[in-house]
C-alpha positions in Angstrom: 68.6 43.9 -52.6 69.2 47.0 -50.7 66.4 46.4 -48.3 68.0 43.0 -47.4 70.8 44.9 -45.9 68.5 46.2 -43.3 69.7 50.0 -43.4 68.5 52.3 -40.9 67.4 55.0 -43.7 67.3 55.1 -47.6 67.1 57.8 -50.0 64.7 57.5 -52.9 65.9 59.2 -55.9 64.3 57.3 -58.7 61.6 57.8 -61.6 59.0 60.3 -59.9 56.1 57.8 -60.8 57.8 55.2 -58.7 58.9 57.0 -55.4 55.4 56.5 -53.5 55.6 52.8 -54.2 59.4 52.6 -53.1 58.8 55.0 -50.3 56.1 52.7 -48.7 58.2 49.6 -49.5 61.1 51.0 -47.5 59.0 52.3 -44.7 57.6 48.9 -44.4 60.9 47.3 -44.3 61.9 49.3 -41.1 63.6 52.1 -43.0 63.3 56.1 -42.4 63.0 57.6 -46.0 64.5 60.8 -47.6 62.5 60.8 -50.6 63.3 63.2 -53.9 60.6 65.4 -55.3 57.7 65.1 -56.1 57.4 62.0 -53.7 53.9 61.7 -54.7 51.5 62.4 -57.6 47.9 62.0 -56.1 46.4 62.4 -52.8 45.8 58.6 -52.5 49.8 58.1 -52.5 50.1 60.7 -49.8 47.5 58.9 -47.9 49.1 55.7 -48.3 52.4 57.1 -47.3 51.1 58.8 -44.2 49.3 55.5 -43.2 52.4 53.4 -43.5 54.5 56.3 -41.4 52.0 56.3 -38.7 51.9 52.3 -38.8 55.6 51.6 -38.9 56.8 54.6 -36.6 59.3 55.4 -39.2 60.1 59.1 -40.3 59.7 60.3 -43.9 61.0 63.6 -45.2 60.6 65.0 -48.7 63.8 66.2 -50.0 62.8 69.6 -51.2 66.4 71.2 -51.6 65.3 74.4 -52.6 63.6 75.1 -49.0 67.3 75.0 -47.9 68.3 78.1 -50.3 70.6 80.3 -48.4 68.8 83.6 -49.0 65.5 82.2 -48.0 66.5 82.0 -44.4 66.9 85.8 -44.6 63.6 86.1 -46.1 62.0 84.5 -43.3 63.9 86.5 -40.7 63.0 89.7 -42.5 59.5 88.6 -42.4 59.4 88.0 -38.7 61.0 91.3 -38.1 58.2 93.0 -40.1 60.4 94.7 -42.7 57.8 94.0 -45.3 54.6 94.6 -43.4 52.0 92.0 -44.2 52.9 89.8 -47.1 49.8 89.4 -49.1 51.0 87.8 -52.4 54.1 85.8 -53.7 55.6 84.5 -57.2 57.6 81.5 -58.1 59.1 80.5 -61.4 60.6 77.1 -62.6 62.1 77.8 -66.0 63.8 74.5 -67.3 64.1 73.6 -71.0 63.5 69.6 -71.1 63.1 68.8 -74.9 64.8 65.4 -74.6 61.8 63.2 -73.8 62.9 59.9 -75.1 65.6 57.6 -73.6 67.2 54.2 -74.8 68.2 51.3 -72.5 71.5 52.9 -71.7 69.9 56.0 -70.3 70.8 58.1 -73.2 68.3 60.9 -73.7 67.4 62.1 -77.3 64.7 64.5 -78.7 62.0 63.2 -80.9 63.8 65.0 -83.9 67.1 63.4 -83.0 65.3 60.2 -82.8 63.8 60.7 -86.2 67.0 61.5 -87.9 68.6 58.7 -86.4 66.0 56.3 -87.4 65.7 55.0 -83.6 62.8 52.6 -83.0 64.3 51.4 -79.6 63.3 54.4 -77.5 60.9 54.9 -74.8 59.3 58.2 -73.2 61.0 59.4 -70.3 58.7 59.8 -67.1 58.3 63.6 -67.4 57.4 63.2 -71.1 53.5 63.6 -70.6 53.8 65.2 -67.1 51.7 68.5 -66.9 54.6 71.0 -66.1 52.7 72.3 -63.2 53.0 68.9 -61.5 56.9 69.9 -60.9 56.3 72.9 -58.8 57.7 71.6 -55.6 61.0 73.6 -56.0 59.1 76.8 -56.1 55.9 76.3 -54.0 57.6 74.6 -51.2 60.1 77.2 -50.3 57.4 80.1 -50.4 55.3 78.2 -47.9 58.1 77.6 -45.8 59.0 81.4 -45.8 55.4 82.4 -45.5 54.8 79.8 -42.7 51.5 79.0 -44.4 49.7 76.2 -46.5 47.4 75.9 -49.4 43.5 75.5 -49.2 42.7 76.1 -53.0 44.2 76.2 -56.4 43.2 77.0 -60.0 45.3 76.4 -63.1 45.5 77.2 -66.6 47.8 75.9 -69.4 49.4 77.4 -72.5 49.2 75.9 -76.1 51.1 72.8 -77.1 53.4 74.1 -79.8 56.9 72.8 -79.1 57.1 69.9 -81.7 59.7 68.0 -79.3 57.3 67.6 -76.6 53.9 66.8 -78.1 52.6 65.2 -74.8 52.6 68.2 -72.7 51.6 71.9 -72.5 54.5 74.4 -73.2 53.7 75.7 -69.7 51.2 76.3 -67.0 50.3 78.6 -64.2 48.7 77.9 -60.9 47.3 80.3 -58.5 46.8 79.2 -55.0 44.9 80.8 -52.1 46.5 79.9 -48.7 45.0 79.3 -45.2 46.1 83.0 -44.2 44.5 84.4 -47.1 47.5 85.0 -49.4 47.9 84.5 -53.1 50.8 82.7 -54.4 51.3 82.4 -58.6 53.6 79.7 -59.8 54.9 79.2 -63.5 56.4 76.1 -64.7 57.7 75.6 -68.3 59.7 72.7 -69.5 59.2 73.5 -73.2 60.3 76.9 -73.8 64.0 77.5 -74.5 65.9 79.6 -72.3 68.4 79.3 -69.5 67.0 77.2 -66.5 66.1 79.3 -63.6 64.2 79.4 -60.3 62.8 83.1 -59.5 60.9 84.0 -56.4 59.3 87.2 -55.2 57.3 88.4 -52.2 55.0 91.3 -52.2 54.3 93.2 -48.6 52.3 96.3 -47.9 55.5 97.8 -46.4 58.2 96.2 -48.7 59.0 93.5 -51.1 62.1 91.3 -52.1 63.0 89.3 -55.2 65.5 86.7 -56.3 66.2 85.8 -59.9 68.7 82.8 -60.6 70.6 84.8 -63.5 71.5 87.7 -61.1 72.6 85.6 -58.1 71.7 88.3 -55.4 68.4 89.7 -53.8 66.7 92.9 -54.4 64.9 94.4 -51.5 62.9 97.3 -50.5 61.7 97.2 -46.8 59.9 99.7 -44.6 63.1 101.6 -43.9 63.8 102.4 -47.4 62.1 105.1 -49.4 60.3 104.0 -52.5 62.4 106.6 -54.8 65.7 104.9 -53.7 64.5 101.9 -55.6 65.9 98.5 -54.8 68.6 97.7 -52.4 71.1 95.0 -53.5 71.8 92.4 -50.6 74.6 90.0 -51.8 73.3 86.7 -50.4 73.7 83.3 -52.5 72.3 80.1 -52.6 74.4 78.2 -50.1 74.9 78.7 -46.4 77.8 80.3 -45.1 79.4 77.5 -43.8 79.0 75.5 -47.1 80.6 76.3 -50.3 78.3 76.1 -53.4 80.9 74.1 -55.2 80.9 71.5 -52.6 77.3 70.5 -53.0 74.7 70.1 -55.6 72.0 72.6 -56.5 73.7 75.7 -55.2 74.9 74.2 -51.8 71.1 72.7 -51.0 71.7 69.2 -51.4 73.9 68.9 -48.6 71.9 70.5 -46.1 69.0 68.7 -47.0 70.8 65.2 -46.1 72.3 66.9 -42.8 68.9 68.2 -41.6 67.4 64.8 -42.3 70.4 63.0 -40.6 70.5 65.4 -37.6 66.8 64.9 -36.9 66.9 61.1 -36.9 70.0 61.2 -34.7 68.6 63.5 -32.2 65.2 61.8 -32.2 63.6 64.7 -33.8 60.5 65.2 -36.1 61.9 65.9 -39.6 61.0 69.3 -40.9 59.4 68.5 -44.2 57.5 65.1 -43.1 54.4 63.5 -44.9 52.1 66.1 -43.5 53.8 69.2 -44.5 54.7 67.4 -47.8 50.9 67.1 -48.5 
């Protein structure tokens, strides 16, 4: 029904397993596409999206909002200025407790324990109920690759045990270790089953300095080439939102609005979107 209105662009924010198919459908209908993450799960889906972009001439952008976190702009600038020397390693963590893996027709989510207690037999698994946690790493890997201006060339993954009874179809957590085209190592942890406050944490390790961000702190810790090691970390009060956007005015710490603005401005100016299908891959 939406495509019958012939919009210039659409945002895909549906079930992650349906995003690639819906993206291709929208592109073929003549729409530019801004897609929520993950955007695709397989190389085949990415190839199909890329082929459709090339065939239709329409633009595709992955809405990786974490790449628009305010403090990451400073990290990139500090890297270019050489404050950290050569950055050889990076860490990212996505910690998000999601035990409600069942859903009813009205969209209400329940844990398996709640379903059993209520005697519910009308529920279906949510799309992330059996998803390997590491497949949802885009909010951490993507921003680090943007800051480093790098790309992944190889990966190894290991998983933890399956001990949470509420999530029997997925591991409690998984690590991925990436090698980049420039020889760096990036380590990513994703856990959806361990009970703790949600967080995105990032770290860069350089030969002359390092920088860290932990969600629960809300500021950066930095030691650069101008600071003595014995002085310890320097606190830099930079938040998640840009200076010109109040965090309360946009979702996910002020990043959602800038994802949309960047996409729209690129289309209006006839420029290539920053996180296109090739960068997404």
